[in-house]
C-alpha positions as CSV (number, residue, x, y, z in Angstrom):
1,M,-0.1,0.2,-0.1
2,N,1.7,3.3,-0.8
3,I,1.0,6.3,1.7
4,L,1.5,9.7,1.4
5,I,1.7,11.6,4.0
6,F,2.0,15.7,4.2
7,E,3.8,16.5,7.4
8,N,6.8,19.0,8.1
9,E,7.2,17.2,11.5
10,Y,7.5,13.7,10.3
11,T,9.9,12.7,12.9
12,F,7.5,13.0,15.8
13,I,5.2,10.4,14.5
14,E,7.3,8.3,12.3
15,N,7.8,5.8,15.0
16,A,4.0,5.2,15.1
17,F,3.9,4.8,11.1
18,N,6.8,2.5,11.5
19,Y,5.7,0.1,14.1
20,V,2.4,0.0,12.5
21,N,3.7,-0.9,9.4
22,H,5.8,-3.7,10.8
23,R,3.4,-5.3,13.5
24,Y,0.4,-5.4,10.8
25,F,1.3,-4.7,7.9
26,N,4.5,-7.0,7.4
27,G,6.3,-4.0,6.2
28,D,4.5,-3.7,3.0
29,L,3.3,-0.1,3.5
30,K,5.6,2.0,1.5
31,F,5.7,6.0,2.9
32,T,6.4,9.2,0.7
33,V,6.9,11.7,3.1
34,C,6.3,15.5,1.7
35,P,7.1,18.4,4.4
36,K,6.0,21.1,2.0
37,S,2.8,20.9,-0.3
38,Q,5.2,22.0,-3.4
39,D,7.1,18.7,-2.8
40,L,4.4,16.4,-4.3
41,K,4.8,16.9,-8.3
42,P,3.1,16.9,-10.0
43,F,0.4,17.6,-7.7
44,K,-2.0,15.4,-9.8
45,S,0.4,12.0,-8.7
46,I,-1.6,12.4,-5.3
47,E,-4.2,10.3,-7.1
48,N,-1.5,7.2,-7.1
49,Y,-1.9,6.6,-3.3
50,D,-3.8,4.5,-1.2
51,H,-4.0,6.8,1.7
52,V,-3.0,10.3,2.4
53,F,-2.5,11.9,5.5
54,I,-2.3,15.7,5.6
55,D,-1.4,17.5,8.7
56,I,-3.4,20.8,9.0
57,S,-0.5,23.3,9.7
58,L,2.5,22.4,7.5
59,A,5.9,24.6,7.5
60,L,5.8,27.8,7.1
61,K,7.4,27.8,3.4
62,S,4.6,25.2,2.6
63,D,3.0,27.0,-0.3
64,L,-0.7,25.2,1.0
65,D,-1.4,24.4,4.7
66,G,-3.5,21.0,5.5
67,F,-6.7,23.3,4.3
68,G,-5.4,24.6,1.2
69,I,-4.5,20.4,0.0
70,L,-7.7,19.6,1.1
71,K,-9.3,22.3,-1.0
72,K,-7.2,21.8,-3.9
73,I,-8.0,18.2,-4.0
74,K,-11.6,19.1,-3.9
75,D,-11.5,22.2,-6.5
76,E,-9.5,20.2,-9.4
77,N,-11.9,16.9,-8.2
78,L,-8.9,14.7,-7.7
79,K,-9.6,11.1,-6.8
80,V,-8.0,10.1,-3.9
81,K,-8.8,6.8,-2.3
82,K,-8.6,7.6,1.2
83,I,-7.6,10.9,3.3
84,T,-7.0,11.2,7.0
85,I,-6.2,14.7,8.9
86,I,-3.7,14.7,11.2
87,T,-3.5,17.6,13.9
88,G,-2.6,18.8,17.2
89,N,-5.9,21.0,17.2
90,N,-8.5,19.2,19.6
91,N,-11.0,21.6,18.2
92,I,-10.4,21.3,14.2
93,S,-13.9,19.7,13.3
94,K,-15.5,23.3,13.7
95,K,-12.9,24.5,11.3
96,L,-13.5,21.7,8.9
97,E,-16.8,22.2,9.0
98,E,-16.9,25.9,7.7
99,E,-14.5,25.6,5.1
100,E,-17.0,22.6,4.2
101,L,-14.3,20.2,4.6
102,N,-15.3,17.8,7.2
103,N,-15.9,14.4,5.9
104,Y,-12.5,13.4,6.6
105,P,-11.5,11.5,9.6
106,I,-9.1,12.7,12.2
107,I,-6.3,11.6,14.0
108,V,-5.0,13.9,16.8
109,K,-1.3,14.0,17.7
110,P,-0.1,12.3,19.5
111,I,-0.8,9.6,17.3
112,T,-1.4,6.2,19.1
113,F,-0.6,2.9,17.4
114,H,-4.3,2.3,17.6
115,D,-5.7,5.2,15.9
116,L,-3.3,4.8,13.2
117,K,-4.0,0.8,12.4
118,Q,-7.6,1.6,12.4
119,R,-7.3,4.3,9.9
120,L,-5.0,2.1,7.6
121,G,-6.8,-1.3,8.4
């Protein structure tokens, strides 16, 4: 399974992804990590991934934050199989609803093995 992760602080969540990969998926998950939105080229290649994890607050040098990535997917009508939002903000649901982007599951940091396995399973 090919996984795309938009996350500028991947080192803080890397252990969770590696553990779940080896414990439950026999190491078969392949991760691509993009610290900035513009690191994925062409952006349309997002459709080639089985699951996309999007951190809402990316690096200041990122052209788009997580909201911008979600809007771009929506506006360009890209066919993304699965999307999960990663955030450190427990109250993100309201903001997602305001932006009309509230149909995605959310994992709140710190990421637990159980939550991650459940999203990937």
